VOBA-474854 format. One record per residue (C-alpha): residue number from 1; residue in one letter; chain; x negated, y, z negated. Coordinates in Angstrom, 2 decimals. Layout:
% VOBA-474854
n=NUM&res=A&chain=A&xx=X&yy=Y&zz=Z
...
END
This chain:
% VOBA-474854
n=1&res=X&chain=A&xx=-10.37&yy=-48.12&zz=-45.24
n=2&res=X&chain=A&xx=-14.25&yy=-48.17&zz=-44.46
n=3&res=X&chain=A&xx=-14.11&yy=-47.40&zz=-40.90
n=4&res=X&chain=A&xx=-11.55&yy=-44.40&zz=-41.69
n=5&res=X&chain=A&xx=-14.30&yy=-43.12&zz=-44.13
n=6&res=X&chain=A&xx=-17.04&yy=-43.56&zz=-41.41
n=7&res=X&chain=A&xx=-15.20&yy=-41.78&zz=-38.62
n=8&res=X&chain=A&xx=-14.23&yy=-39.13&zz=-41.19
n=9&res=X&chain=A&xx=-17.76&yy=-38.52&zz=-42.21
n=10&res=X&chain=A&xx=-18.75&yy=-38.58&zz=-38.32
n=11&res=X&chain=A&xx=-16.31&yy=-35.72&zz=-37.77
n=12&res=X&chain=A&xx=-17.43&yy=-33.80&zz=-41.11
n=13&res=X&chain=A&xx=-21.09&yy=-33.80&zz=-40.40
n=14&res=X&chain=A&xx=-20.90&yy=-31.94&zz=-37.00
n=15&res=X&chain=A&xx=-18.26&yy=-29.41&zz=-38.87
n=16&res=X&chain=A&xx=-20.64&yy=-29.04&zz=-41.82
n=17&res=X&chain=A&xx=-23.25&yy=-27.63&zz=-39.29
n=18&res=X&chain=A&xx=-20.77&yy=-25.18&zz=-37.81
n=19&res=X&chain=A&xx=-19.30&yy=-24.49&zz=-41.11
n=20&res=X&chain=A&xx=-22.52&yy=-23.17&zz=-42.55
n=21&res=X&chain=A&xx=-23.53&yy=-25.91&zz=-45.02
n=22&res=X&chain=A&xx=-27.02&yy=-26.00&zz=-43.79
n=23&res=X&chain=A&xx=-26.92&yy=-22.29&zz=-44.31
n=24&res=X&chain=A&xx=-26.14&yy=-22.70&zz=-48.12
n=25&res=X&chain=A&xx=-29.47&yy=-24.62&zz=-48.18
n=26&res=X&chain=A&xx=-31.17&yy=-21.63&zz=-46.11
n=27&res=X&chain=A&xx=-30.13&yy=-19.08&zz=-48.61
n=28&res=X&chain=A&xx=-32.13&yy=-20.78&zz=-51.15
n=29&res=X&chain=A&xx=-31.27&yy=-22.16&zz=-54.65
n=30&res=X&chain=A&xx=-27.58&yy=-21.49&zz=-55.81
n=31&res=X&chain=A&xx=-26.12&yy=-22.77&zz=-58.79
n=32&res=X&chain=A&xx=-24.47&yy=-25.94&zz=-58.30
n=33&res=X&chain=A&xx=-21.35&yy=-24.31&zz=-59.97
n=34&res=X&chain=A&xx=-21.25&yy=-21.69&zz=-57.55
n=35&res=X&chain=A&xx=-21.21&yy=-24.08&zz=-54.49
n=36&res=X&chain=A&xx=-18.64&yy=-26.32&zz=-55.92
n=37&res=X&chain=A&xx=-16.46&yy=-23.43&zz=-56.84
n=38&res=X&chain=A&xx=-16.84&yy=-22.21&zz=-53.11
n=39&res=X&chain=A&xx=-15.58&yy=-25.52&zz=-51.72
n=40&res=X&chain=A&xx=-12.84&yy=-26.30&zz=-54.47
n=41&res=X&chain=A&xx=-10.45&yy=-24.08&zz=-52.85
n=42&res=X&chain=A&xx=-7.78&yy=-24.77&zz=-55.00
n=43&res=X&chain=A&xx=-9.94&yy=-24.24&zz=-58.11
n=44&res=X&chain=A&xx=-8.71&yy=-27.80&zz=-59.74
n=45&res=X&chain=A&xx=-12.43&yy=-28.83&zz=-60.45
n=46&res=X&chain=A&xx=-12.02&yy=-31.71&zz=-57.88
n=47&res=X&chain=A&xx=-13.30&yy=-31.65&zz=-54.00
n=48&res=X&chain=A&xx=-11.06&yy=-33.37&zz=-51.80
n=49&res=X&chain=A&xx=-11.66&yy=-34.39&zz=-47.94
n=50&res=X&chain=A&xx=-9.16&yy=-31.84&zz=-47.21
n=51&res=X&chain=A&xx=-11.07&yy=-29.05&zz=-48.95
n=52&res=X&chain=A&xx=-14.15&yy=-30.09&zz=-47.28
n=53&res=X&chain=A&xx=-12.35&yy=-30.44&zz=-43.66
n=54&res=X&chain=A&xx=-10.88&yy=-26.96&zz=-44.55
n=55&res=X&chain=A&xx=-14.56&yy=-25.56&zz=-45.29
n=56&res=X&chain=A&xx=-15.48&yy=-27.02&zz=-41.65
n=57&res=X&chain=A&xx=-12.50&yy=-25.30&zz=-39.72
n=58&res=X&chain=A&xx=-13.37&yy=-21.84&zz=-41.35
n=59&res=X&chain=A&xx=-16.89&yy=-22.40&zz=-40.17
n=60&res=X&chain=A&xx=-15.62&yy=-23.33&zz=-36.77
n=61&res=X&chain=A&xx=-13.29&yy=-20.28&zz=-36.80
n=62&res=X&chain=A&xx=-16.13&yy=-17.97&zz=-37.84
n=63&res=X&chain=A&xx=-18.55&yy=-19.45&zz=-34.86
n=64&res=X&chain=A&xx=-16.01&yy=-19.07&zz=-32.38
n=65&res=X&chain=A&xx=-16.26&yy=-15.37&zz=-32.19
n=66&res=X&chain=A&xx=-14.05&yy=-14.95&zz=-29.29
n=67&res=X&chain=A&xx=-11.32&yy=-16.99&zz=-30.86
n=68&res=X&chain=A&xx=-10.66&yy=-19.22&zz=-27.48
n=69&res=X&chain=A&xx=-10.90&yy=-22.48&zz=-29.46
n=70&res=X&chain=A&xx=-14.41&yy=-23.33&zz=-28.34
n=71&res=X&chain=A&xx=-17.93&yy=-22.63&zz=-29.21
n=72&res=X&chain=A&xx=-20.11&yy=-21.73&zz=-26.64
n=73&res=X&chain=A&xx=-24.14&yy=-21.84&zz=-26.78
n=74&res=X&chain=A&xx=-23.88&yy=-17.99&zz=-26.91
n=75&res=X&chain=A&xx=-21.68&yy=-18.09&zz=-30.21
n=76&res=X&chain=A&xx=-23.62&yy=-20.66&zz=-31.81
n=77&res=X&chain=A&xx=-26.95&yy=-18.64&zz=-31.14
n=78&res=X&chain=A&xx=-25.61&yy=-15.28&zz=-32.37
n=79&res=X&chain=A&xx=-24.42&yy=-17.16&zz=-35.57
n=80&res=X&chain=A&xx=-28.01&yy=-18.55&zz=-35.87
n=81&res=X&chain=A&xx=-29.48&yy=-15.33&zz=-34.94
n=82&res=X&chain=A&xx=-27.45&yy=-13.60&zz=-37.87
n=83&res=X&chain=A&xx=-28.31&yy=-16.11&zz=-40.33
n=84&res=X&chain=A&xx=-31.81&yy=-16.03&zz=-39.41
n=85&res=X&chain=A&xx=-32.09&yy=-12.34&zz=-39.98
n=86&res=X&chain=A&xx=-30.48&yy=-12.77&zz=-43.28
n=87&res=X&chain=A&xx=-33.33&yy=-15.16&zz=-44.18
n=88&res=X&chain=A&xx=-35.97&yy=-12.79&zz=-43.08
n=89&res=X&chain=A&xx=-34.22&yy=-9.99&zz=-45.03
n=90&res=X&chain=A&xx=-34.04&yy=-12.15&zz=-48.27
n=91&res=X&chain=A&xx=-37.77&yy=-13.07&zz=-47.40
n=92&res=X&chain=A&xx=-38.92&yy=-9.44&zz=-47.36
n=93&res=X&chain=A&xx=-36.86&yy=-8.52&zz=-50.67
n=94&res=X&chain=A&xx=-38.77&yy=-11.31&zz=-52.48
n=95&res=X&chain=A&xx=-41.84&yy=-11.09&zz=-51.36
n=96&res=X&chain=A&xx=-42.78&yy=-7.32&zz=-49.91
n=97&res=X&chain=A&xx=-43.50&yy=-6.22&zz=-53.66
n=98&res=X&chain=A&xx=-44.97&yy=-2.82&zz=-52.64
n=99&res=X&chain=A&xx=-42.24&yy=-2.28&zz=-49.98
n=100&res=X&chain=A&xx=-44.67&yy=-1.50&zz=-47.27
n=101&res=X&chain=A&xx=-42.70&yy=-3.44&zz=-44.68
n=102&res=X&chain=A&xx=-45.21&yy=-6.45&zz=-44.50
n=103&res=X&chain=A&xx=-45.93&yy=-9.45&zz=-46.54
n=104&res=X&chain=A&xx=-49.70&yy=-10.32&zz=-47.61
n=105&res=X&chain=A&xx=-50.79&yy=-13.62&zz=-48.72
n=106&res=X&chain=A&xx=-51.76&yy=-11.81&zz=-52.41
n=107&res=X&chain=A&xx=-47.94&yy=-10.83&zz=-52.42
n=108&res=X&chain=A&xx=-46.70&yy=-14.50&zz=-51.49
n=109&res=X&chain=A&xx=-49.30&yy=-15.57&zz=-54.30
n=110&res=X&chain=A&xx=-48.01&yy=-13.30&zz=-56.98
n=111&res=X&chain=A&xx=-44.53&yy=-14.40&zz=-56.46
n=112&res=X&chain=A&xx=-44.99&yy=-17.61&zz=-56.56
n=113&res=X&chain=A&xx=-47.61&yy=-17.46&zz=-59.58
n=114&res=X&chain=A&xx=-44.71&yy=-15.29&zz=-61.29
n=115&res=X&chain=A&xx=-41.95&yy=-18.15&zz=-60.44
n=116&res=X&chain=A&xx=-44.37&yy=-20.87&zz=-61.96
n=117&res=X&chain=A&xx=-44.91&yy=-18.89&zz=-65.12
n=118&res=X&chain=A&xx=-41.02&yy=-18.54&zz=-65.35
n=119&res=X&chain=A&xx=-40.67&yy=-22.14&zz=-64.98
n=120&res=X&chain=A&xx=-43.29&yy=-22.93&zz=-67.38
n=121&res=X&chain=A&xx=-41.61&yy=-20.30&zz=-69.98
n=122&res=X&chain=A&xx=-38.11&yy=-22.01&zz=-69.70
n=123&res=X&chain=A&xx=-39.69&yy=-25.73&zz=-70.17
n=124&res=X&chain=A&xx=-41.54&yy=-24.26&zz=-73.12
n=125&res=X&chain=A&xx=-38.47&yy=-22.68&zz=-74.39
n=126&res=X&chain=A&xx=-36.32&yy=-26.07&zz=-74.06
n=127&res=X&chain=A&xx=-38.98&yy=-27.76&zz=-76.04
n=128&res=X&chain=A&xx=-39.06&yy=-25.30&zz=-78.80
n=129&res=X&chain=A&xx=-35.14&yy=-25.62&zz=-79.15
n=130&res=X&chain=A&xx=-35.52&yy=-29.41&zz=-79.45
n=131&res=X&chain=A&xx=-38.23&yy=-29.17&zz=-82.02
n=132&res=X&chain=A&xx=-36.44&yy=-26.22&zz=-84.02
n=133&res=X&chain=A&xx=-33.80&yy=-28.78&zz=-85.70
n=134&res=X&chain=A&xx=-31.97&yy=-26.30&zz=-87.93
n=135&res=X&chain=A&xx=-31.97&yy=-23.63&zz=-85.09
n=136&res=X&chain=A&xx=-33.63&yy=-20.70&zz=-87.22
n=137&res=X&chain=A&xx=-36.14&yy=-19.81&zz=-84.35
n=138&res=X&chain=A&xx=-39.21&yy=-21.14&zz=-86.29
n=139&res=X&chain=A&xx=-40.59&yy=-24.80&zz=-86.61
n=140&res=X&chain=A&xx=-41.39&yy=-25.83&zz=-90.14
n=141&res=X&chain=A&xx=-43.92&yy=-28.54&zz=-91.12
n=142&res=X&chain=A&xx=-40.80&yy=-30.90&zz=-91.40
n=143&res=X&chain=A&xx=-39.46&yy=-30.31&zz=-88.24
n=144&res=X&chain=A&xx=-42.87&yy=-30.71&zz=-86.59
n=145&res=X&chain=A&xx=-43.89&yy=-34.04&zz=-88.21
n=146&res=X&chain=A&xx=-40.16&yy=-35.23&zz=-87.24
n=147&res=X&chain=A&xx=-40.73&yy=-34.36&zz=-83.67
n=148&res=X&chain=A&xx=-44.23&yy=-35.61&zz=-83.93
n=149&res=X&chain=A&xx=-42.86&yy=-38.86&zz=-84.86
n=150&res=X&chain=A&xx=-40.29&yy=-39.08&zz=-82.21
n=151&res=X&chain=A&xx=-42.52&yy=-38.01&zz=-79.38
n=152&res=X&chain=A&xx=-45.91&yy=-39.26&zz=-80.29
n=153&res=X&chain=A&xx=-44.54&yy=-43.00&zz=-80.79
n=154&res=X&chain=A&xx=-47.68&yy=-45.60&zz=-80.46
n=155&res=X&chain=A&xx=-48.58&yy=-45.88&zz=-76.81
n=156&res=X&chain=A&xx=-46.67&yy=-43.05&zz=-75.46
n=157&res=X&chain=A&xx=-49.19&yy=-40.23&zz=-75.78
n=158&res=X&chain=A&xx=-46.15&yy=-37.80&zz=-76.43
n=159&res=X&chain=A&xx=-46.18&yy=-34.07&zz=-76.43
n=160&res=X&chain=A&xx=-48.80&yy=-33.68&zz=-79.34
n=161&res=X&chain=A&xx=-51.44&yy=-35.86&zz=-77.19
n=162&res=X&chain=A&xx=-51.91&yy=-38.37&zz=-80.50
n=163&res=X&chain=A&xx=-51.79&yy=-42.22&zz=-79.66
n=164&res=X&chain=A&xx=-50.84&yy=-44.60&zz=-82.26
END
């Protein structure tokens, strides 16, 4: 059984490359549920080996532009070039904030800063939701003290920075 899995995986990996699984990574972060749903062909909430193999076959068919059952270097190059151009387009959509057709270091830094600020805000919102025990949109003294007791246990430092 183990040999069958190893052989199957050794066949799947090249198919995955052809199928565009690396393209999933190149497209940037996508919600896991979206990727899973795309792979779960029958929508039953479970991925089977057959579904993964089918994905590989679809990818092969896409790469085999002339439909002759083989993939040539030219066909692979064409597919890779198309994906690269999509990535370039996406890069400019994300970073060319003034739409002048070029991207400066300042534009990249500004987008990265905005992304970091967004990440920090989401983190702060999650912490606030945890502290707001009754969900009323505010933290009263009792909720604050309960949280302080939970998160500021001796020796841990906690969110509020006190040590026991």
